[in-house]
PDB file of N, CA, C and O in Angstrom:
ATOM      1  N   MET A   1       0.855  -1.174   0.000  1.00  0.00           N
ATOM      2  CA  MET A   1       0.000   0.000   0.000  1.00  0.00           C
ATOM      3  C   MET A   1       0.900   1.236   0.000  1.00  0.00           C
ATOM      4  O   MET A   1       1.758   1.364   0.873  1.00  0.00           O
ATOM      5  N   PRO A   2       0.726   2.134  -0.946  1.00  0.00           N
ATOM      6  CA  PRO A   2       1.596   3.311  -1.026  1.00  0.00           C
ATOM      7  C   PRO A   2       1.318   4.275   0.121  1.00  0.00           C
ATOM      8  O   PRO A   2       0.191   4.406   0.599  1.00  0.00           O
ATOM      9  N   ASN A   3       2.376   4.936   0.541  1.00  0.00           N
ATOM     10  CA  ASN A   3       2.234   5.954   1.584  1.00  0.00           C
ATOM     11  C   ASN A   3       1.520   7.164   1.016  1.00  0.00           C
ATOM     12  O   ASN A   3       1.812   7.598  -0.098  1.00  0.00           O
ATOM     13  N   PRO A   4       0.578   7.712   1.786  1.00  0.00           N
ATOM     14  CA  PRO A   4      -0.071   8.934   1.278  1.00  0.00           C
ATOM     15  C   PRO A   4       0.953  10.054   1.182  1.00  0.00           C
ATOM     16  O   PRO A   4       1.807  10.221   2.053  1.00  0.00           O
ATOM     17  N   SER A   5       0.846  10.803   0.117  1.00  0.00           N
ATOM     18  CA  SER A   5       1.803  11.888  -0.064  1.00  0.00           C
ATOM     19  C   SER A   5       1.488  13.011   0.909  1.00  0.00           C
ATOM     20  O   SER A   5       0.318  13.313   1.147  1.00  0.00           O
ATOM     21  N   PRO A   6       2.512  13.630   1.471  1.00  0.00           N
ATOM     22  CA  PRO A   6       2.264  14.728   2.415  1.00  0.00           C
ATOM     23  C   PRO A   6       1.648  15.917   1.700  1.00  0.00           C
ATOM     24  O   PRO A   6       1.856  16.138   0.507  1.00  0.00           O
ATOM     25  N   GLN A   7       0.882  16.674   2.475  1.00  0.00           N
ATOM     26  CA  GLN A   7       0.269  17.882   1.924  1.00  0.00           C
ATOM     27  C   GLN A   7       1.372  18.871   1.557  1.00  0.00           C
ATOM     28  O   GLN A   7       2.264  19.130   2.365  1.00  0.00           O
ATOM     29  N   PRO A   8       1.320  19.422   0.354  1.00  0.00           N
ATOM     30  CA  PRO A   8       2.344  20.403  -0.008  1.00  0.00           C
ATOM     31  C   PRO A   8       2.187  21.652   0.844  1.00  0.00           C
ATOM     32  O   PRO A   8       1.074  22.110   1.102  1.00  0.00           O
ATOM     33  N   GLU A   9       3.313  22.191   1.274  1.00  0.00           N
ATOM     34  CA  GLU A   9       3.263  23.420   2.055  1.00  0.00           C
ATOM     35  C   GLU A   9       2.857  24.569   1.157  1.00  0.00           C
ATOM     36  O   GLU A   9       3.261  24.652  -0.003  1.00  0.00           O
ATOM     37  N   ARG A  10       2.056  25.445   1.711  1.00  0.00           N
ATOM     38  CA  ARG A  10       1.591  26.594   0.952  1.00  0.00           C
ATOM     39  C   ARG A  10       2.730  27.589   0.823  1.00  0.00           C
ATOM     40  O   ARG A  10       3.300  28.030   1.822  1.00  0.00           O
ATOM     41  N   GLN A  11       3.049  27.929  -0.382  1.00  0.00           N
ATOM     42  CA  GLN A  11       4.130  28.873  -0.641  1.00  0.00           C
ATOM     43  C   GLN A  11       3.608  30.303  -0.512  1.00  0.00           C
ATOM     44  O   GLN A  11       2.503  30.603  -0.961  1.00  0.00           O
ATOM     45  N   PRO A  12       4.398  31.182   0.100  1.00  0.00           N
ATOM     46  CA  PRO A  12       3.951  32.571   0.205  1.00  0.00           C
ATOM     47  C   PRO A  12       3.858  33.230  -1.159  1.00  0.00           C
ATOM     48  O   PRO A  12       4.694  33.011  -2.035  1.00  0.00           O
ATOM     49  N   GLU A  13       2.839  34.029  -1.316  1.00  0.00           N
ATOM     50  CA  GLU A  13       2.665  34.779  -2.554  1.00  0.00           C
ATOM     51  C   GLU A  13       3.005  36.233  -2.246  1.00  0.00           C
ATOM     52  O   GLU A  13       2.453  36.814  -1.312  1.00  0.00           O
ATOM     53  N   PRO A  14       3.900  36.820  -3.018  1.00  0.00           N
ATOM     54  CA  PRO A  14       4.341  38.183  -2.697  1.00  0.00           C
ATOM     55  C   PRO A  14       3.229  39.227  -2.746  1.00  0.00           C
ATOM     56  O   PRO A  14       3.338  40.268  -2.098  1.00  0.00           O
ATOM     57  N   ASN A  15       2.175  38.972  -3.493  1.00  0.00           N
ATOM     58  CA  ASN A  15       1.119  39.978  -3.633  1.00  0.00           C
ATOM     59  C   ASN A  15      -0.137  39.651  -2.835  1.00  0.00           C
ATOM     60  O   ASN A  15      -1.153  40.330  -2.985  1.00  0.00           O
ATOM     61  N   GLU A  16      -0.086  38.616  -1.981  1.00  0.00           N
ATOM     62  CA  GLU A  16      -1.293  38.291  -1.244  1.00  0.00           C
ATOM     63  C   GLU A  16      -1.551  39.323  -0.154  1.00  0.00           C
ATOM     64  O   GLU A  16      -0.621  39.900   0.408  1.00  0.00           O
ATOM     65  N   LYS A  17      -2.823  39.541   0.130  1.00  0.00           N
ATOM     66  CA  LYS A  17      -3.204  40.578   1.081  1.00  0.00           C
ATOM     67  C   LYS A  17      -3.164  40.024   2.501  1.00  0.00           C
ATOM     68  O   LYS A  17      -3.753  38.985   2.799  1.00  0.00           O
ATOM     69  N   LEU A  18      -2.452  40.744   3.371  1.00  0.00           N
ATOM     70  CA  LEU A  18      -2.410  40.420   4.786  1.00  0.00           C
ATOM     71  C   LEU A  18      -3.201  41.467   5.544  1.00  0.00           C
ATOM     72  O   LEU A  18      -3.195  42.644   5.181  1.00  0.00           O
ATOM     73  N   VAL A  19      -3.883  41.040   6.600  1.00  0.00           N
ATOM     74  CA  VAL A  19      -4.662  41.970   7.403  1.00  0.00           C
ATOM     75  C   VAL A  19      -4.210  41.899   8.854  1.00  0.00           C
ATOM     76  O   VAL A  19      -3.825  40.841   9.352  1.00  0.00           O
ATOM     77  N   LYS A  20      -4.264  43.046   9.520  1.00  0.00           N
ATOM     78  CA  LYS A  20      -3.918  43.099  10.940  1.00  0.00           C
ATOM     79  C   LYS A  20      -5.075  42.489  11.718  1.00  0.00           C
ATOM     80  O   LYS A  20      -6.223  42.908  11.574  1.00  0.00           O
ATOM     81  N   ILE A  21      -4.764  41.510  12.531  1.00  0.00           N
ATOM     82  CA  ILE A  21      -5.792  40.793  13.258  1.00  0.00           C
ATOM     83  C   ILE A  21      -5.702  41.035  14.765  1.00  0.00           C
ATOM     84  O   ILE A  21      -6.673  40.836  15.495  1.00  0.00           O
ATOM     85  N   PHE A  22      -4.521  41.467  15.220  1.00  0.00           N
ATOM     86  CA  PHE A  22      -4.313  41.618  16.664  1.00  0.00           C
ATOM     87  C   PHE A  22      -3.184  42.601  16.898  1.00  0.00           C
ATOM     88  O   PHE A  22      -2.204  42.614  16.154  1.00  0.00           O
ATOM     89  N   ASP A  23      -3.316  43.426  17.928  1.00  0.00           N
ATOM     90  CA  ASP A  23      -2.200  44.288  18.315  1.00  0.00           C
ATOM     91  C   ASP A  23      -2.170  44.419  19.825  1.00  0.00           C
ATOM     92  O   ASP A  23      -3.203  44.370  20.493  1.00  0.00           O
ATOM     93  N   THR A  24      -0.987  44.582  20.341  1.00  0.00           N
ATOM     94  CA  THR A  24      -0.794  44.700  21.779  1.00  0.00           C
ATOM     95  C   THR A  24       0.512  45.420  22.060  1.00  0.00           C
ATOM     96  O   THR A  24       1.401  45.465  21.211  1.00  0.00           O
ATOM     97  N   GLU A  25       0.623  45.974  23.234  1.00  0.00           N
ATOM     98  CA  GLU A  25       1.885  46.574  23.656  1.00  0.00           C
ATOM     99  C   GLU A  25       2.799  45.524  24.277  1.00  0.00           C
ATOM    100  O   GLU A  25       3.992  45.769  24.458  1.00  0.00           O
ATOM    101  N   GLN A  26       2.249  44.362  24.602  1.00  0.00           N
ATOM    102  CA  GLN A  26       3.000  43.289  25.248  1.00  0.00           C
ATOM    103  C   GLN A  26       3.417  42.227  24.228  1.00  0.00           C
ATOM    104  O   GLN A  26       2.567  41.516  23.691  1.00  0.00           O
ATOM    105  N   GLU A  27       4.695  42.120  23.967  1.00  0.00           N
ATOM    106  CA  GLU A  27       5.176  41.144  22.984  1.00  0.00           C
ATOM    107  C   GLU A  27       4.844  39.719  23.408  1.00  0.00           C
ATOM    108  O   GLU A  27       4.548  38.878  22.559  1.00  0.00           O
ATOM    109  N   ASN A  28       4.890  39.426  24.735  1.00  0.00           N
ATOM    110  CA  ASN A  28       4.593  38.068  25.193  1.00  0.00           C
ATOM    111  C   ASN A  28       3.165  37.680  24.827  1.00  0.00           C
ATOM    112  O   ASN A  28       2.916  36.541  24.431  1.00  0.00           O
ATOM    113  N   GLU A  29       2.231  38.610  24.955  1.00  0.00           N
ATOM    114  CA  GLU A  29       0.841  38.316  24.615  1.00  0.00           C
ATOM    115  C   GLU A  29       0.714  38.022  23.124  1.00  0.00           C
ATOM    116  O   GLU A  29      -0.015  37.111  22.732  1.00  0.00           O
ATOM    117  N   ALA A  30       1.410  38.781  22.300  1.00  0.00           N
ATOM    118  CA  ALA A  30       1.368  38.546  20.860  1.00  0.00           C
ATOM    119  C   ALA A  30       1.921  37.162  20.522  1.00  0.00           C
ATOM    120  O   ALA A  30       1.407  36.491  19.626  1.00  0.00           O
ATOM    121  N   ILE A  31       2.957  36.736  21.227  1.00  0.00           N
ATOM    122  CA  ILE A  31       3.539  35.413  20.978  1.00  0.00           C
ATOM    123  C   ILE A  31       2.552  34.315  21.368  1.00  0.00           C
ATOM    124  O   ILE A  31       2.455  33.297  20.683  1.00  0.00           O
ATOM    125  N   VAL A  32       1.820  34.518  22.462  1.00  0.00           N
ATOM    126  CA  VAL A  32       0.809  33.543  22.880  1.00  0.00           C
ATOM    127  C   VAL A  32      -0.293  33.446  21.819  1.00  0.00           C
ATOM    128  O   VAL A  32      -0.689  32.348  21.430  1.00  0.00           O
ATOM    129  N   VAL A  33      -0.780  34.593  21.359  1.00  0.00           N
ATOM    130  CA  VAL A  33      -1.843  34.608  20.344  1.00  0.00           C
ATOM    131  C   VAL A  33      -1.342  33.970  19.049  1.00  0.00           C
ATOM    132  O   VAL A  33      -2.072  33.211  18.412  1.00  0.00           O
ATOM    133  N   GLN A  34      -0.116  34.267  18.659  1.00  0.00           N
ATOM    134  CA  GLN A  34       0.438  33.660  17.454  1.00  0.00           C
ATOM    135  C   GLN A  34       0.486  32.141  17.607  1.00  0.00           C
ATOM    136  O   GLN A  34       0.195  31.417  16.655  1.00  0.00           O
ATOM    137  N   GLY A  35       0.845  31.656  18.780  1.00  0.00           N
ATOM    138  CA  GLY A  35       0.859  30.217  19.032  1.00  0.00           C
ATOM    139  C   GLY A  35      -0.521  29.605  18.923  1.00  0.00           C
ATOM    140  O   GLY A  35      -0.669  28.503  18.393  1.00  0.00           O
ATOM    141  N   LEU A  36      -1.542  30.305  19.419  1.00  0.00           N
ATOM    142  CA  LEU A  36      -2.917  29.817  19.299  1.00  0.00           C
ATOM    143  C   LEU A  36      -3.328  29.707  17.832  1.00  0.00           C
ATOM    144  O   LEU A  36      -3.946  28.726  17.418  1.00  0.00           O
ATOM    145  N   LEU A  37      -2.975  30.730  17.057  1.00  0.00           N
ATOM    146  CA  LEU A  37      -3.319  30.715  15.632  1.00  0.00           C
ATOM    147  C   LEU A  37      -2.599  29.570  14.917  1.00  0.00           C
ATOM    148  O   LEU A  37      -3.205  28.852  14.123  1.00  0.00           O
ATOM    149  N   GLU A  38      -1.314  29.404  15.199  1.00  0.00           N
ATOM    150  CA  GLU A  38      -0.546  28.347  14.550  1.00  0.00           C
ATOM    151  C   GLU A  38      -1.071  26.971  14.922  1.00  0.00           C
ATOM    152  O   GLU A  38      -1.082  26.068  14.084  1.00  0.00           O
ATOM    153  N   SER A  39      -1.513  26.792  16.180  1.00  0.00           N
ATOM    154  CA  SER A  39      -2.050  25.494  16.583  1.00  0.00           C
ATOM    155  C   SER A  39      -3.369  25.192  15.874  1.00  0.00           C
ATOM    156  O   SER A  39      -3.776  24.035  15.771  1.00  0.00           O
ATOM    157  N   ALA A  40      -4.033  26.241  15.385  1.00  0.00           N
ATOM    158  CA  ALA A  40      -5.265  26.059  14.613  1.00  0.00           C
ATOM    159  C   ALA A  40      -4.981  25.974  13.116  1.00  0.00           C
ATOM    160  O   ALA A  40      -5.908  25.896  12.309  1.00  0.00           O
ATOM    161  N   GLY A  41      -3.695  25.989  12.744  1.00  0.00           N
ATOM    162  CA  GLY A  41      -3.331  25.869  11.337  1.00  0.00           C
ATOM    163  C   GLY A  41      -3.350  27.181  10.574  1.00  0.00           C
ATOM    164  O   GLY A  41      -3.353  27.178   9.343  1.00  0.00           O
ATOM    165  N   ILE A  42      -3.362  28.298  11.280  1.00  0.00           N
ATOM    166  CA  ILE A  42      -3.383  29.605  10.631  1.00  0.00           C
ATOM    167  C   ILE A  42      -1.987  30.209  10.712  1.00  0.00           C
ATOM    168  O   ILE A  42      -1.473  30.467  11.801  1.00  0.00           O
ATOM    169  N   GLU A  43      -1.385  30.429   9.558  1.00  0.00           N
ATOM    170  CA  GLU A  43      -0.070  31.052   9.520  1.00  0.00           C
ATOM    171  C   GLU A  43      -0.218  32.540   9.793  1.00  0.00           C
ATOM    172  O   GLU A  43      -1.178  33.177   9.361  1.00  0.00           O
ATOM    173  N   SER A  44       0.754  33.080  10.521  1.00  0.00           N
ATOM    174  CA  SER A  44       0.686  34.497  10.849  1.00  0.00           C
ATOM    175  C   SER A  44       2.082  35.094  10.831  1.00  0.00           C
ATOM    176  O   SER A  44       3.091  34.388  10.841  1.00  0.00           O
ATOM    177  N   ASP A  45       2.102  36.414  10.806  1.00  0.00           N
ATOM    178  CA  ASP A  45       3.362  37.151  10.798  1.00  0.00           C
ATOM    179  C   ASP A  45       3.324  38.131  11.964  1.00  0.00           C
ATOM    180  O   ASP A  45       2.377  38.904  12.108  1.00  0.00           O
ATOM    181  N   LEU A  46       4.351  38.089  12.782  1.00  0.00           N
ATOM    182  CA  LEU A  46       4.457  38.955  13.942  1.00  0.00           C
ATOM    183  C   LEU A  46       5.357  40.132  13.588  1.00  0.00           C
ATOM    184  O   LEU A  46       6.503  39.938  13.181  1.00  0.00           O
ATOM    185  N   LYS A  47       4.855  41.331  13.737  1.00  0.00           N
ATOM    186  CA  LYS A  47       5.625  42.534  13.416  1.00  0.00           C
ATOM    187  C   LYS A  47       5.733  43.425  14.637  1.00  0.00           C
ATOM    188  O   LYS A  47       4.746  43.684  15.326  1.00  0.00           O
ATOM    189  N   SER A  48       6.927  43.884  14.890  1.00  0.00           N
ATOM    190  CA  SER A  48       7.161  44.812  15.986  1.00  0.00           C
ATOM    191  C   SER A  48       7.039  46.231  15.445  1.00  0.00           C
ATOM    192  O   SER A  48       7.583  46.557  14.390  1.00  0.00           O
ATOM    193  N   ILE A  49       6.320  47.063  16.181  1.00  0.00           N
ATOM    194  CA  ILE A  49       6.165  48.465  15.801  1.00  0.00           C
ATOM    195  C   ILE A  49       6.957  49.277  16.810  1.00  0.00           C
ATOM    196  O   ILE A  49       6.542  49.449  17.956  1.00  0.00           O
ATOM    197  N   ASP A  50       8.076  49.760  16.376  1.00  0.00           N
ATOM    198  CA  ASP A  50       8.909  50.571  17.251  1.00  0.00           C
ATOM    199  C   ASP A  50       8.943  51.996  16.735  1.00  0.00           C
ATOM    200  O   ASP A  50       9.291  52.248  15.581  1.00  0.00           O
ATOM    201  N   ALA A  51       8.579  52.914  17.599  1.00  0.00           N
ATOM    202  CA  ALA A  51       8.661  54.333  17.256  1.00  0.00           C
ATOM    203  C   ALA A  51       9.929  54.895  17.889  1.00  0.00           C
ATOM    204  O   ALA A  51      10.418  54.381  18.895  1.00  0.00           O
ATOM    205  N   VAL A  52      10.436  55.924  17.302  1.00  0.00           N
ATOM    206  CA  VAL A  52      11.605  56.587  17.857  1.00  0.00           C
ATOM    207  C   VAL A  52      11.225  57.099  19.241  1.00  0.00           C
ATOM    208  O   VAL A  52      10.340  57.944  19.376  1.00  0.00           O
ATOM    209  N   GLN A  53      11.895  56.588  20.264  1.00  0.00           N
ATOM    210  CA  GLN A  53      11.502  56.897  21.632  1.00  0.00           C
ATOM    211  C   GLN A  53      11.733  58.356  22.012  1.00  0.00           C
ATOM    212  O   GLN A  53      11.063  58.866  22.909  1.00  0.00           O
ATOM    213  N   ASP A  54      12.672  59.041  21.346  1.00  0.00           N
ATOM    214  CA  ASP A  54      12.871  60.460  21.631  1.00  0.00           C
ATOM    215  C   ASP A  54      11.663  61.292  21.193  1.00  0.00           C
ATOM    216  O   ASP A  54      11.283  62.255  21.859  1.00  0.00           O
ATOM    217  N   ALA A  55      11.072  60.904  20.066  1.00  0.00           N
ATOM    218  CA  ALA A  55       9.941  61.659  19.526  1.00  0.00           C
ATOM    219  C   ALA A  55       8.600  61.152  20.050  1.00  0.00           C
ATOM    220  O   ALA A  55       7.682  61.938  20.282  1.00  0.00           O
ATOM    221  N   PHE A  56       8.489  59.821  20.238  1.00  0.00           N
ATOM    222  CA  PHE A  56       7.224  59.209  20.653  1.00  0.00           C
ATOM    223  C   PHE A  56       7.458  58.251  21.823  1.00  0.00           C
ATOM    224  O   PHE A  56       7.364  57.037  21.638  1.00  0.00           O
ATOM    225  N   PRO A  57       7.756  58.753  23.003  1.00  0.00           N
ATOM    226  CA  PRO A  57       8.037  57.864  24.129  1.00  0.00           C
ATOM    227  C   PRO A  57       6.823  56.994  24.471  1.00  0.00           C
ATOM    228  O   PRO A  57       5.690  57.472  24.530  1.00  0.00           O
ATOM    229  N   GLY A  58       7.090  55.713  24.692  1.00  0.00           N
ATOM    230  CA  GLY A  58       6.033  54.781  25.067  1.00  0.00           C
ATOM    231  C   GLY A  58       5.188  54.286  23.918  1.00  0.00           C
ATOM    232  O   GLY A  58       4.267  53.498  24.134  1.00  0.00           O
ATOM    233  N   VAL A  59       5.473  54.723  22.694  1.00  0.00           N
ATOM    234  CA  VAL A  59       4.694  54.287  21.543  1.00  0.00           C
ATOM    235  C   VAL A  59       5.385  53.090  20.917  1.00  0.00           C
ATOM    236  O   VAL A  59       6.601  53.091  20.723  1.00  0.00           O
ATOM    237  N   GLY A  60       4.624  52.100  20.611  1.00  0.00           N
ATOM    238  CA  GLY A  60       5.176  50.898  20.008  1.00  0.00           C
ATOM    239  C   GLY A  60       4.261  49.734  20.310  1.00  0.00           C
ATOM    240  O   GLY A  60       3.153  49.915  20.814  1.00  0.00           O
ATOM    241  N   GLY A  61       4.714  48.568  20.008  1.00  0.00           N
ATOM    242  CA  GLY A  61       3.914  47.390  20.258  1.00  0.00           C
ATOM    243  C   GLY A  61       4.184  46.334  19.219  1.00  0.00           C
ATOM    244  O   GLY A  61       5.171  46.385  18.485  1.00  0.00           O
ATOM    245  N   THR A  62       3.275  45.369  19.174  1.00  0.00           N
ATOM    246  CA  THR A  62       3.409  44.247  18.267  1.00  0.00           C
ATOM    247  C   THR A  62       2.067  43.984  17.610  1.00  0.00           C
ATOM    248  O   THR A  62       1.027  44.045  18.265  1.00  0.00           O
ATOM    249  N   VAL A  63       2.089  43.694  16.317  1.00  0.00           N
ATOM    250  CA  VAL A  63       0.865  43.344  15.598  1.00  0.00           C
ATOM    251  C   VAL A  63       1.029  41.971  14.977  1.00  0.00           C
ATOM    252  O   VAL A  63       2.142  41.524  14.698  1.00  0.00           O
ATOM    253  N   ILE A  64      -0.103  41.311  14.765  1.00  0.00           N
ATOM    254  CA  ILE A  64      -0.123  40.023  14.086  1.00  0.00           C
ATOM    255  C   ILE A  64      -0.914  40.193  12.805  1.00  0.00           C
ATOM    256  O   ILE A  64      -2.025  40.724  12.804  1.00  0.00           O
ATOM    257  N   LEU A  65      -0.324  39.735  11.716  1.00  0.00           N
ATOM    258  CA  LEU A  65      -0.963  39.775  10.400  1.00  0.00           C
ATOM    259  C   LEU A  65      -1.274  38.358   9.955  1.00  0.00           C
ATOM    260  O   LEU A  65      -0.490  37.439  10.194  1.00  0.00           O
ATOM    261  N   VAL A  66      -2.425  38.181   9.305  1.00  0.00           N
ATOM    262  CA  VAL A  66      -2.792  36.886   8.731  1.00  0.00           C
ATOM    263  C   VAL A  66      -3.286  37.100   7.307  1.00  0.00           C
ATOM    264  O   VAL A  66      -3.598  38.222   6.909  1.00  0.00           O
ATOM    265  N   ARG A  67      -3.354  36.026   6.553  1.00  0.00           N
ATOM    266  CA  ARG A  67      -3.923  36.112   5.209  1.00  0.00           C
ATOM    267  C   ARG A  67      -5.385  36.541   5.315  1.00  0.00           C
ATOM    268  O   ARG A  67      -6.086  36.187   6.263  1.00  0.00           O
ATOM    269  N   GLU A  68      -5.817  37.295   4.342  1.00  0.00           N
ATOM    270  CA  GLU A  68      -7.182  37.818   4.353  1.00  0.00           C
ATOM    271  C   GLU A  68      -8.214  36.695   4.482  1.00  0.00           C
ATOM    272  O   GLU A  68      -9.211  36.855   5.186  1.00  0.00           O
ATOM    273  N   GLU A  69      -7.988  35.573   3.816  1.00  0.00           N
ATOM    274  CA  GLU A  69      -8.963  34.472   3.874  1.00  0.00           C
ATOM    275  C   GLU A  69      -8.978  33.765   5.226  1.00  0.00           C
ATOM    276  O   GLU A  69      -9.925  33.040   5.529  1.00  0.00           O
ATOM    277  N   ASP A  70      -7.944  33.964   6.044  1.00  0.00           N
ATOM    278  CA  ASP A  70      -7.888  33.355   7.378  1.00  0.00           C
ATOM    279  C   ASP A  70      -8.385  34.296   8.469  1.00  0.00           C
ATOM    280  O   ASP A  70      -8.497  33.890   9.625  1.00  0.00           O
ATOM    281  N   ALA A  71      -8.682  35.536   8.124  1.00  0.00           N
ATOM    282  CA  ALA A  71      -9.005  36.553   9.129  1.00  0.00           C
ATOM    283  C   ALA A  71     -10.227  36.196   9.963  1.00  0.00           C
ATOM    284  O   ALA A  71     -10.207  36.388  11.179  1.00  0.00           O
ATOM    285  N   SER A  72     -11.270  35.691   9.361  1.00  0.00           N
ATOM    286  CA  SER A  72     -12.502  35.387  10.089  1.00  0.00           C
ATOM    287  C   SER A  72     -12.260  34.320  11.149  1.00  0.00           C
ATOM    288  O   SER A  72     -12.683  34.479  12.294  1.00  0.00           O
ATOM    289  N   GLU A  73     -11.591  33.247  10.783  1.00  0.00           N
ATOM    290  CA  GLU A  73     -11.289  32.172  11.736  1.00  0.00           C
ATOM    291  C   GLU A  73     -10.345  32.679  12.827  1.00  0.00           C
ATOM    292  O   GLU A  73     -10.515  32.338  13.998  1.00  0.00           O
ATOM    293  N   ALA A  74      -9.359  33.484  12.454  1.00  0.00           N
ATOM    294  CA  ALA A  74      -8.417  34.033  13.429  1.00  0.00           C
ATOM    295  C   ALA A  74      -9.139  34.927  14.434  1.00  0.00           C
ATOM    296  O   ALA A  74      -8.829  34.893  15.625  1.00  0.00           O
ATOM    297  N   GLU A  75     -10.090  35.718  13.971  1.00  0.00           N
ATOM    298  CA  GLU A  75     -10.857  36.581  14.870  1.00  0.00           C
ATOM    299  C   GLU A  75     -11.626  35.765  15.897  1.00  0.00           C
ATOM    300  O   GLU A  75     -11.714  36.159  17.060  1.00  0.00           O
ATOM    301  N   LYS A  76     -12.182  34.631  15.481  1.00  0.00           N
ATOM    302  CA  LYS A  76     -12.914  33.760  16.412  1.00  0.00           C
ATOM    303  C   LYS A  76     -11.977  33.216  17.483  1.00  0.00           C
ATOM    304  O   LYS A  76     -12.333  33.175  18.661  1.00  0.00           O
ATOM    305  N   ILE A  77     -10.798  32.804  17.082  1.00  0.00           N
ATOM    306  CA  ILE A  77      -9.825  32.252  18.024  1.00  0.00           C
ATOM    307  C   ILE A  77      -9.389  33.326  19.020  1.00  0.00           C
ATOM    308  O   ILE A  77      -9.292  33.066  20.220  1.00  0.00           O
ATOM    309  N   ILE A  78      -9.128  34.524  18.519  1.00  0.00           N
ATOM    310  CA  ILE A  78      -8.690  35.614  19.393  1.00  0.00           C
ATOM    311  C   ILE A  78      -9.811  36.027  20.339  1.00  0.00           C
ATOM    312  O   ILE A  78      -9.551  36.330  21.504  1.00  0.00           O
ATOM    313  N   GLU A  79     -11.038  36.044  19.865  1.00  0.00           N
ATOM    314  CA  GLU A  79     -12.171  36.399  20.723  1.00  0.00           C
ATOM    315  C   GLU A  79     -12.312  35.379  21.862  1.00  0.00           C
ATOM    316  O   GLU A  79     -12.569  35.758  23.004  1.00  0.00           O
ATOM    317  N   ALA A  80     -12.146  34.097  21.554  1.00  0.00           N
ATOM    318  CA  ALA A  80     -12.199  33.069  22.593  1.00  0.00           C
ATOM    319  C   ALA A  80     -11.060  33.262  23.594  1.00  0.00           C
ATOM    320  O   ALA A  80     -11.248  33.090  24.798  1.00  0.00           O
ATOM    321  N   TYR A  81      -9.888  33.616  23.094  1.00  0.00           N
ATOM    322  CA  TYR A  81      -8.732  33.873  23.967  1.00  0.00           C
ATOM    323  C   TYR A  81      -9.018  35.039  24.906  1.00  0.00           C
ATOM    324  O   TYR A  81      -8.688  34.972  26.090  1.00  0.00           O
ATOM    325  N   ARG A  82      -9.618  36.090  24.400  1.00  0.00           N
ATOM    326  CA  ARG A  82      -9.892  37.283  25.214  1.00  0.00           C
ATOM    327  C   ARG A  82     -10.926  37.005  26.305  1.00  0.00           C
ATOM    328  O   ARG A  82     -10.955  37.706  27.316  1.00  0.00           O
ATOM    329  N   LYS A  83     -11.766  36.002  26.115  1.00  0.00           N
ATOM    330  CA  LYS A  83     -12.783  35.677  27.109  1.00  0.00           C
ATOM    331  C   LYS A  83     -12.228  34.836  28.253  1.00  0.00           C
ATOM    332  O   LYS A  83     -12.894  34.667  29.274  1.00  0.00           O
ATOM    333  N   LEU A  84     -11.014  34.308  28.095  1.00  0.00           N
ATOM    334  CA  LEU A  84     -10.413  33.505  29.160  1.00  0.00           C
ATOM    335  C   LEU A  84     -10.047  34.400  30.339  1.00  0.00           C
ATOM    336  O   LEU A  84      -9.637  35.545  30.150  1.00  0.00           O
ATOM    337  N   PRO A  85     -10.195  33.879  31.550  1.00  0.00           N
ATOM    338  CA  PRO A  85      -9.775  34.693  32.695  1.00  0.00           C
ATOM    339  C   PRO A  85      -8.264  34.835  32.719  1.00  0.00           C
ATOM    340  O   PRO A  85      -7.550  33.923  32.301  1.00  0.00           O
ATOM    341  N   PRO A  86      -7.767  35.966  33.202  1.00  0.00           N
ATOM    342  CA  PRO A  86      -6.304  36.157  33.234  1.00  0.00           C
ATOM    343  C   PRO A  86      -5.663  35.208  34.240  1.00  0.00           C
ATOM    344  O   PRO A  86      -6.244  34.880  35.275  1.00  0.00           O
ATOM    345  N   LEU A  87      -4.455  34.779  33.907  1.00  0.00           N
ATOM    346  CA  LEU A  87      -3.691  33.936  34.829  1.00  0.00           C
ATOM    347  C   LEU A  87      -2.903  34.831  35.772  1.00  0.00           C
ATOM    348  O   LEU A  87      -2.370  35.866  35.373  1.00  0.00           O
ATOM    349  N   ASP A  88      -2.841  34.411  37.028  1.00  0.00           N
ATOM    350  CA  ASP A  88      -1.953  35.116  37.942  1.00  0.00           C
ATOM    351  C   ASP A  88      -0.801  34.176  38.287  1.00  0.00           C
ATOM    352  O   ASP A  88      -0.792  33.020  37.865  1.00  0.00           O
ATOM    353  N   ASP A  89       0.139  34.657  39.031  1.00  0.00           N
ATOM    354  CA  ASP A  89       1.333  33.868  39.316  1.00  0.00           C
ATOM    355  C   ASP A  89       1.017  32.575  40.082  1.00  0.00           C
ATOM    356  O   ASP A  89       1.748  31.594  39.950  1.00  0.00           O
ATOM    357  N   GLU A  90      -0.048  32.559  40.870  1.00  0.00           N
ATOM    358  CA  GLU A  90      -0.380  31.372  41.652  1.00  0.00           C
ATOM    359  C   GLU A  90      -1.021  30.277  40.813  1.00  0.00           C
ATOM    360  O   GLU A  90      -0.860  29.098  41.125  1.00  0.00           O
ATOM    361  N   THR A  91      -1.751  30.640  39.742  1.00  0.00           N
ATOM    362  CA  THR A  91      -2.413  29.629  38.923  1.00  0.00           C
ATOM    363  C   THR A  91      -1.600  29.227  37.713  1.00  0.00           C
ATOM    364  O   THR A  91      -1.930  28.241  37.055  1.00  0.00           O
ATOM    365  N   ALA A  92      -0.557  29.955  37.405  1.00  0.00           N
ATOM    366  CA  ALA A  92       0.249  29.656  36.215  1.00  0.00           C
ATOM    367  C   ALA A  92       1.104  28.433  36.427  1.00  0.00           C
ATOM    368  O   ALA A  92       1.847  28.036  35.529  1.00  0.00           O
TER     369      ALA A  92
END
């Protein structure tokens, strides 16, 4: 019996539209959300937004971009994440 061929990996298209799905000032939170998306099979791109601190102190953060066709599913995952109660040091 022949082995099933693996699913071909989706190659990035230089002109495909990406949409911002999540933003936060906390990079750790963005990494957690990116992990949730990846575990659901949604590829994402994490971008750091750094402003010149002399001109814009405290401005910056991290955004997550996903393919336009994945945005709806990603929004559902993020909404479920936001409804979770926050973890504190004792429950983590």
